[in-house]
C-alpha positions in Angstrom: 0.0 0.0 0.0 1.2 3.5 -0.8 1.3 5.7 2.2 0.2 8.9 0.6 0.4 11.0 3.8 4.1 10.2 4.0 4.6 11.0 0.4 2.8 14.3 0.8 5.0 15.3 3.8 8.1 14.6 1.8 6.7 16.5 -1.2 6.0 19.5 1.0 9.6 19.6 2.2 10.8 19.3 -1.4 8.5 22.0 -2.6 9.7 24.3 0.2 13.3 23.8 -1.0 12.7 23.8 -4.7 12.3 27.1 -6.6 9.0 27.9 -8.2 10.8 28.6 -11.5 12.9 25.5 -11.5 14.8 26.3 -14.7 15.7 29.9 -14.1 19.4 30.0 -13.2 21.3 32.6 -11.3 22.9 34.6 -14.2 24.6 37.9 -14.6 25.0 39.6 -18.0 28.2 41.3 -19.3 28.6 43.0 -22.7 31.9 44.3 -23.8 33.1 46.2 -27.0 36.8 46.5 -27.7 38.1 49.4 -29.7 41.9 49.6 -29.5 42.8 50.2 -25.9 39.2 51.3 -25.0 36.6 48.9 -23.6 32.9 49.9 -23.2 29.8 47.9 -22.4 27.5 47.1 -19.5 27.1 44.7 -16.6 23.8 43.4 -15.1 23.0 41.6 -11.9 19.6 40.4 -10.8 18.3 42.4 -7.9 17.6 39.1 -6.1 21.3 38.2 -6.5 22.5 41.7 -5.6 20.7 41.3 -2.3 22.9 38.3 -1.6 26.0 40.3 -2.3 25.1 43.6 -0.5 22.2 44.2 1.8 19.6 46.1 -0.2 16.4 45.6 1.7 17.4 47.9 4.6 13.9 48.1 6.2 13.5 44.3 5.9 10.0 44.4 4.3 10.7 41.7 1.7 11.1 44.0 -1.3 13.8 46.2 -2.7 12.8 49.7 -3.8 14.6 52.0 -6.2 15.6 54.2 -3.3 17.2 51.2 -1.5 19.0 50.1 -4.6 20.3 53.6 -5.4 21.5 54.0 -1.8 23.4 50.7 -2.0 24.8 51.5 -5.5 28.3 52.5 -4.4 28.8 49.4 -2.3 27.3 47.1 -5.1 29.5 48.7 -7.8 32.5 48.2 -5.5 31.6 44.6 -5.0 31.2 44.0 -8.8 34.5 45.8 -9.5 36.2 43.5 -7.0 34.9 40.4 -8.8 35.3 41.4 -12.4 38.8 41.8 -13.9 39.9 42.5 -17.5 43.4 42.0 -18.7 44.7 43.2 -22.0 47.9 41.4 -23.2 48.7 40.4 -19.6 48.3 43.9 -18.3 45.3 44.9 -16.1 42.7 47.3 -17.5 41.2 50.0 -15.4 37.4 49.7 -15.0 34.6 52.0 -13.9 30.9 51.5 -13.4 28.3 54.3 -13.8 24.7 55.2 -14.7 22.8 52.7 -12.5 19.3 51.8 -13.8 16.9 48.9 -13.5 16.2 46.7 -16.5 13.4 44.1 -16.8 14.2 40.6 -18.1 12.0 37.5 -18.3 13.0 36.3 -14.9 12.8 39.6 -13.0 14.5 43.0 -12.3 18.2 43.6 -13.0 20.5 46.3 -11.8 22.3 47.6 -14.9 25.6 49.7 -15.0 27.4 51.3 -17.9 30.9 49.9 -18.0 34.0 51.8 -19.2 37.6 50.8 -19.2 41.1 51.6 -20.5 43.9 49.2 -21.1 47.6 50.3 -21.2 47.7 49.7 -25.0 45.5 48.4 -27.9 44.3 44.9 -27.0 45.2 41.8 -29.0 44.4 39.2 -26.3 41.7 39.9 -23.7 41.2 37.9 -20.5 37.9 38.2 -18.6 37.7 36.9 -15.0 34.4 36.9 -13.0 33.7 35.2 -9.7 30.8 37.1 -8.2 28.5 35.4 -5.6 30.6 32.2 -5.4 30.6 32.3 -1.6 26.8 32.3 -1.5 25.7 30.8 -4.8 28.3 28.6 -6.6 26.0 28.1 -9.5 26.0 31.7 -10.5 27.4 32.5 -13.9 27.8 35.6 -16.1 26.8 35.4 -19.7 29.3 37.4 -21.8 28.9 38.9 -25.2 32.1 40.3 -26.6 32.3 42.5 -29.7 35.4 43.6 -31.6 34.9 45.1 -35.0 32.7 42.7 -37.0 33.3 39.7 -34.7 31.0 38.8 -31.9 31.9 36.0 -29.4 30.1 34.6 -26.3 31.2 32.8 -23.2 29.9 31.7 -19.8 32.0 33.2 -17.0 32.5 31.5 -13.7 35.2 30.9 -11.1 36.7 27.8 -12.8 38.9 29.7 -15.3 39.0 33.1 -17.0 37.9 33.4 -20.6 40.5 34.4 -23.1 39.9 35.9 -26.5 42.0 36.7 -29.5 40.5 40.1 -30.5 39.2 40.2 -34.0 39.7 36.5 -34.6 36.5 34.5 -35.2 36.0 31.6 -32.7 33.1 29.5 -33.9 34.3 26.5 -31.9 34.3 28.6 -28.7 30.7 29.6 -29.4 29.7 26.0 -30.0 31.4 24.8 -26.8 29.7 27.7 -24.8 26.2 27.0 -26.0 26.6 23.2 -25.9 27.8 23.4 -22.3 24.9 25.7 -21.3 22.4 23.2 -22.8 23.9 20.4 -20.7 23.9 22.6 -17.6 20.4 23.7 -18.2 18.8 20.2 -18.5 20.8 19.0 -15.5 19.6 21.9 -13.4 16.1 22.0 -14.8 14.3 19.9 -12.2 10.9 20.3 -13.9 12.1 19.0 -17.2 13.8 16.0 -15.6 10.7 15.2 -13.5 8.5 15.2 -16.6 10.9 12.9 -18.5 11.1 10.6 -15.4 7.3 10.5 -15.3 7.4 9.1 -18.8 10.3 6.7 -18.2 9.2 5.1 -15.0 6.5 2.9 -16.7 8.6 2.5 -19.9 9.8 -0.9 -18.7 6.3 -2.1 -17.9 3.2 -2.9 -20.0 -0.4 -2.4 -18.9 -2.3 -5.7 -19.1 -5.5 -6.8 -17.4 -5.8 -3.6 -15.5 -2.4 -3.7 -13.9 1.3 -2.9 -14.7 3.4 -6.0 -15.6 7.1 -6.2 -16.5 8.1 -6.2 -20.2 9.6 -9.6 -21.1 12.9 -8.5 -22.7 15.5 -5.8 -23.4 14.2 -5.2 -26.9 10.6 -4.3 -25.8 11.8 -2.0 -23.0 14.4 -0.3 -25.2 11.8 0.3 -27.9 9.5 2.0 -25.5 12.3 4.2 -24.1 13.5 5.2 -27.5 10.0 6.2 -28.7 9.3 8.3 -25.6 12.7 10.1 -25.6 12.6 10.7 -29.4 9.1 12.1 -29.3 10.0 14.5 -26.4 13.2 15.5 -28.1 11.6 16.2 -31.5 8.8 18.2 -29.9 10.9 20.5 -27.7 13.4 21.0 -30.5 10.6 22.3 -32.8 9.3 24.9 -30.3 12.8 25.8 -29.0 13.8 26.7 -32.5 10.7 28.6 -33.4 10.7 30.6 -30.1 14.4 31.3 -30.3 14.1 32.7 -33.8 11.2 34.8 -32.8 8.6 33.0 -34.9 6.4 32.1 -31.9 6.3 33.6 -28.4 4.3 32.6 -25.3 4.2 34.6 -22.0 6.7 33.3 -19.5 4.1 32.8 -16.7 1.8 30.8 -19.0 4.7 28.6 -20.2 6.0 27.9 -16.7 2.5 27.1 -15.4 1.8 24.8 -18.4 5.1 22.9 -17.9 4.2 22.3 -14.2 0.7 21.1 -15.3 2.2 18.7 -17.9 4.3 17.0 -15.1 1.2 16.6 -13.0 -0.8 15.0 -15.9 2.1 12.7 -16.9 2.7 11.5 -13.3 -1.1 11.0 -12.6 -1.3 9.0 -15.8 1.0 6.4 -14.2 -1.4 6.1 -11.2 -4.7 6.1 -13.2 -3.6 5.2 -16.7 -5.5 6.8 -19.6 -2.7 6.8 -22.1 -0.7 3.5 -21.9 0.5 2.4 -25.4 0.7 6.0 -26.6 3.1 7.5 -24.1 5.3 8.7 -26.9 2.4 10.9 -28.2 2.0 12.3 -24.7 5.7 13.0 -24.6 5.4 14.8 -28.0 2.4 16.9 -27.0 3.9 18.1 -23.7 7.4 18.3 -25.2 6.1 21.2 -27.3 5.5 23.2 -24.1 8.9 22.3 -22.6 10.6 23.7 -25.7 9.2 27.2 -24.8 10.8 26.7 -21.4 14.2 25.9 -22.9 13.8 28.9 -25.2 13.3 31.3 -22.3 16.8 30.5 -21.1 18.3 30.9 -24.6 16.4 34.2 -24.9 18.2 35.5 -21.8 21.6 34.4 -23.2 20.9 35.8 -26.7 22.0 34.4 -30.0 25.2 36.1 -31.2 25.1 37.9 -34.5 26.7 35.8 -37.3 26.4 32.6 -35.3 22.7 32.3 -34.5 22.1 28.9 -36.1 25.3 27.5 -34.7 24.4 28.7 -31.2 20.9 27.3 -31.4 22.1 24.0 -32.7 24.8 23.7 -30.0 22.4 24.6 -27.2 19.8 22.1 -28.4 22.5 19.4 -28.8 23.7 20.1 -25.3 20.1 19.6 -24.0 19.9 16.2 -25.8 23.3 15.1 -24.5 22.4 16.0 -20.9 19.0 14.3 -21.4 20.6 11.1 -22.8 23.0 11.0 -19.9 20.1 11.0 -17.4 18.3 8.3 -19.4 21.5 6.2 -19.5 21.8 6.5 -15.7 18.2 5.8 -14.8 16.9 3.2 -17.2 19.3 0.3 -16.4 18.2 0.5 -12.8 14.6 0.6 -13.8 15.0 -2.3 -16.2 16.8 -4.4 -13.5 14.1 -3.6 -11.0 11.1 -4.1 -13.3 10.8 -7.8 -12.5 10.3 -7.3 -8.8 6.7 -7.0 -7.9 7.4 -4.0 -5.7 8.5 -1.9 -8.7 5.1 -1.9 -10.4 3.0 -1.9 -7.2 5.0 0.4 -4.9 8.0 2.1 -6.3 6.6 3.4 -9.6 3.3 4.5 -8.2 4.9 6.1 -5.1 7.5 7.9 -7.3 4.8 9.1 -9.7 2.6 10.4 -6.7 5.6 12.3 -5.3 6.4 13.9 -8.7 2.7 14.9 -9.1 2.6 16.5 -5.7 5.8 18.5 -6.3 4.6 19.6 -9.7 1.3 20.6 -8.3 3.0 22.9 -5.8 4.9 24.5 -8.7 1.7 24.9 -10.6 0.0 26.7 -7.7 3.0 29.0 -7.2 3.4 29.8 -10.9 -0.3 30.2 -11.9 -1.7 31.8 -8.8 1.0 33.2 -6.6 3.2 34.8 -9.3 6.2 32.7 -8.1 
């Protein structure tokens, strides 16, 4: 028997710890333009992240006003300057931040500064180092767009290693590696996407016969079901990711986030009270279209660099698929080995599905009705 009250208690704990927008990462944004020895651009940090770096909410009312942000601007600019360094041909460049304003992005408000810098001499090799928020949020990254003449490059900056650029030299491989890595990182940190996929995969080693779940007889049948589900999900979210990233179709972020949470609830409940059994691939395709818009929201924040839009889109999507396949490869051998045990079909799979449904229901309520 499934102890739903225990599952609900665990789900509430998970919901309390999990973010409402499970695939919005902690990102900063940095744009740089190099012209000889002069560097111009901007730097952005989410207000919610700025609060982690420097206390902004001085009256502790749970919200940051423009007055509070402006009062903390010198301390916040000093903090960013201490965690951002540019080096031209191995010589430090002097940086300055000015013109604070607030910008709106898909995932909230950002503090924006104009950046200006001078290097000792015209730059041929630029090194950019960034390690903000690493003491409080190690997942934080800065998404860099660098322009020099007609060449635009991108990189994801973190504490692991500075990014180095040959100014004026095209670097398509760097762009591919950057967007591929972000695709992998996003699917691995996108709890909602993984839970949806897991909801489809848990029964993939079973067949519904005579009103109950029974283990599939061999590797071939199980593998066929898994391949169909993963292929359908991949094809669907690739379609909408591409269309949304290229600006052909757009859905409001709140609608997309709510619909993704609802899709997880439906997929998980289908394992408990099966309506779709043989056609789970069709279910994966239908809801995969929604998840593609979720992937696109992250790519929209990164931006597609001029001159490499298709390459960046392809690399990001390929990274998502690689990360997704790694999860499938890790989970499915365990599920296949356990499928023959009666407890898998009668306890583990239903209990796991119920837990997923409860977590996703919490997300849906937050996203649809609480604005979370």
